[in-house]
C-alpha positions in Angstrom: -2.5 -18.5 18.1 -4.9 -15.6 18.2 -5.7 -12.7 20.4 -9.1 -12.3 22.0 -11.1 -9.3 20.4 -11.5 -7.6 23.8 -7.7 -7.8 24.4 -7.0 -6.5 20.9 -9.2 -3.4 21.5 -7.4 -2.6 24.7 -4.0 -3.2 23.2 -4.5 -1.5 19.8 -4.5 2.2 20.9 -1.6 1.5 23.2 0.5 -0.2 20.6 -0.3 2.2 17.7 0.6 5.2 19.9 3.8 3.6 21.0 4.8 2.8 17.4 4.5 6.5 16.6 7.3 7.2 19.0 9.4 4.4 17.7 8.9 5.6 14.1 10.8 8.8 14.9 13.9 6.7 15.3 13.2 4.6 12.2 12.6 7.8 10.2 15.9 9.3 11.3 17.7 6.0 10.3 16.1 6.0 6.9 17.2 9.6 6.2 20.8 8.8 7.0 20.6 5.9 4.5 19.0 7.9 1.7 21.1 8.3 -1.3 20.7 8.7 -5.1 20.5 11.1 -7.9 17.6 13.0 -9.5 15.6 11.1 -12.1 16.3 12.8 -15.4 14.7 10.2 -17.6 12.5 11.6 -20.4 8.7 11.4 -19.9 7.2 8.5 -21.6 4.6 9.7 -24.1 3.8 6.7 -26.3 0.3 5.2 -26.2 0.0 2.2 -23.8 -0.5 -1.2 -25.3 -3.8 -3.0 -24.6 -3.3 -6.3 -22.8 -6.7 -7.7 -21.8 -10.1 -6.8 -20.4 -12.7 -8.1 -17.9 -16.1 -6.8 -16.9 -15.6 -3.3 -15.4 -11.9 -3.1 -16.3 -9.1 -3.0 -18.9 -5.4 -3.6 -18.5 -2.6 -1.8 -20.6 1.2 -1.8 -20.5 3.2 1.4 -20.9 6.9 1.4 -21.4 9.3 -1.6 -21.8 11.4 -3.8 -19.6 12.4 -2.4 -16.2 10.8 0.9 -17.2 7.3 -0.5 -17.9 4.3 0.1 -15.8 0.9 -1.6 -15.7 -2.0 0.7 -16.3 -5.4 -0.5 -15.2 -8.7 1.3 -15.9 -11.8 0.3 -13.7 -15.4 1.5 -13.4 -18.6 0.6 -11.6 -19.3 0.2 -7.9 -16.4 0.0 -5.4 -16.8 -3.8 -5.3 -17.0 -4.1 -9.1 -13.8 -2.0 -9.5 -12.0 -4.1 -6.9 -13.1 -7.3 -8.6 -11.8 -6.1 -11.9 -8.5 -5.1 -10.3 -8.2 -8.5 -8.7 -8.9 -10.3 -12.0 -6.6 -8.1 -14.0 -3.7 -8.2 -11.5 -4.2 -11.8 -10.2 -0.8 -13.1 -11.1 1.1 -10.1 -9.7 -0.8 -10.1 -6.4 -0.3 -13.8 -5.8 3.4 -13.4 -6.4 3.8 -10.1 -4.5 2.0 -10.9 -1.2 4.4 -13.7 -0.1 7.4 -11.6 -1.1 6.0 -8.6 0.7 5.4 -10.6 3.9 9.0 -11.9 3.8 10.2 -8.3 3.3 8.2 -7.2 6.4 9.7 -9.9 8.5 13.2 -8.9 7.4 12.5 -5.2 8.0 11.3 -5.9 11.6 14.3 -8.2 12.2 16.8 -5.6 11.1 15.1 -2.6 12.8 13.7 -4.1 15.9 16.4 -2.5 18.2 14.8 0.9 17.4 11.5 -0.2 19.0 10.8 0.0 22.8 11.2 -3.2 24.6 7.5 -4.0 25.1 7.0 -3.6 21.3 9.9 -6.0 20.7 8.3 -8.5 23.0 4.9 -8.1 21.3 6.4 -8.6 17.8 8.5 -11.6 19.0 5.4 -13.3 20.4 2.7 -12.4 17.9 4.6 -11.2 14.8 4.2 -8.2 12.5 0.8 -9.5 11.2 -0.8 -9.1 14.6 0.6 -5.5 14.9 -1.0 -4.8 11.5 -4.3 -6.4 12.6 -4.3 -4.2 15.7 -3.7 -1.1 13.5 -6.7 -2.0 11.4 -8.9 -2.5 14.5 -7.9 0.9 15.8 -8.6 2.7 12.5 -11.5 0.7 11.0 -14.2 3.1 12.1 -12.5 5.9 10.2 -12.4 3.9 7.0 -15.1 4.4 4.4 -17.2 1.4 3.4 -16.2 1.9 -0.2 -12.6 1.0 0.6 -13.7 -2.2 2.4 -15.9 -3.1 -0.6 -13.1 -2.6 -3.0 -10.7 -4.7 -1.0 -13.3 -7.5 -0.8 -13.6 -7.3 -4.6 -9.8 -7.5 -5.1 -9.6 -10.5 -2.8 -12.3 -12.4 -4.7 -10.8 -11.5 -8.1 -7.2 -12.3 -7.2 -7.7 -15.3 -4.9 -5.6 -13.5 -2.2 -7.0 -13.6 1.3 -8.8 -10.3 2.2 -6.8 -10.1 5.5 -3.5 -10.2 3.6 -4.7 -7.2 1.5 -5.8 -5.3 4.6 -2.4 -5.9 6.1 -0.7 -4.7 2.9 -2.5 -1.4 3.3 -1.9 -1.0 7.1 1.9 -0.7 7.1 2.0 3.0 6.3 -0.6 3.6 9.0 1.3 1.5 11.5 4.6 3.3 10.9 2.9 6.7 10.3 4.8 7.0 7.1 4.8 10.4 5.5 6.4 9.7 2.1 5.9 12.2 -0.7 2.8 14.3 -1.1 1.8 16.3 -4.2 -1.2 18.7 -4.7 -2.4 20.9 -7.5 -5.4 23.3 -7.5 -6.5 26.7 -8.9 -4.7 27.8 -12.0 -2.7 24.5 -12.1 -5.9 22.5 -12.8 -8.0 25.1 -14.5 -7.8 23.3 -17.9 -9.0 20.0 -16.6 -12.6 18.8 -16.9 -13.8 20.2 -13.6 -10.8 22.2 -12.2 -10.9 20.3 -9.0 -8.1 19.6 -6.5 -5.6 16.8 -7.5 -3.8 15.0 -4.7 -1.2 12.3 -5.0 0.7 10.4 -2.4 3.7 8.2 -3.3 4.8 5.4 -1.0 8.5 5.9 -0.9 9.6 2.3 -0.4 13.3 1.5 -0.2 15.1 0.0 -3.2 14.9 -3.5 -1.8 11.1 -3.6 -1.4 9.5 -6.3 -3.7 6.7 -3.8 -4.6 9.1 -2.1 -7.0 8.8 -5.1 -9.3 5.0 -4.6 -9.7 4.8 -0.9 -10.7 1.2 -0.1 -11.6 -1.3 2.7 -11.8 -5.1 2.3 -11.4 -7.4 4.9 -13.0 -10.9 5.0 -11.4 -13.8 6.2 -13.7 
């Protein structure tokens, strides 16, 4: 079943605003469950190993075993960079998306008591996918066309439906996740090519999230 566009527009702002309130409870729960020790592993300094290349992109592998990370370099237009990503990460994306969807369903099932009743009713009727679709509808006008073009390229290159990729990117917005933010400027970047501001945001997924099995870094040229 689907939701009429006009009803989605009326519901989107209402739903997204309400989820912000519910997120406070979820955030408090996550903090009480947070545990672990600082990462004291040495920094990996060896040259990455070349894996393969496509037009507008190359793939490398750094590290070994559970400590490995996929390194992808892309260049060209946003669509061309997305297409290269999709081709180079096709197998991983086709495996990860179903695992990610199952993870979301389980997360909602285990955390649903922290949401207001009307959100629980919405999720029970339409599912988490509809909530992510509403989030995209509410935020689309603030999203640059280059991101949309890149997602379209990733979808075509990987064979994964574009809607699934959009939903993948909407969860942090739906939950208003803060995660970890890092910034460097001034003297800290003075020796780089242009001395500009560097900003990094890490998505602090829990240890059971399937995304951890697909560690990767994309470098845009």
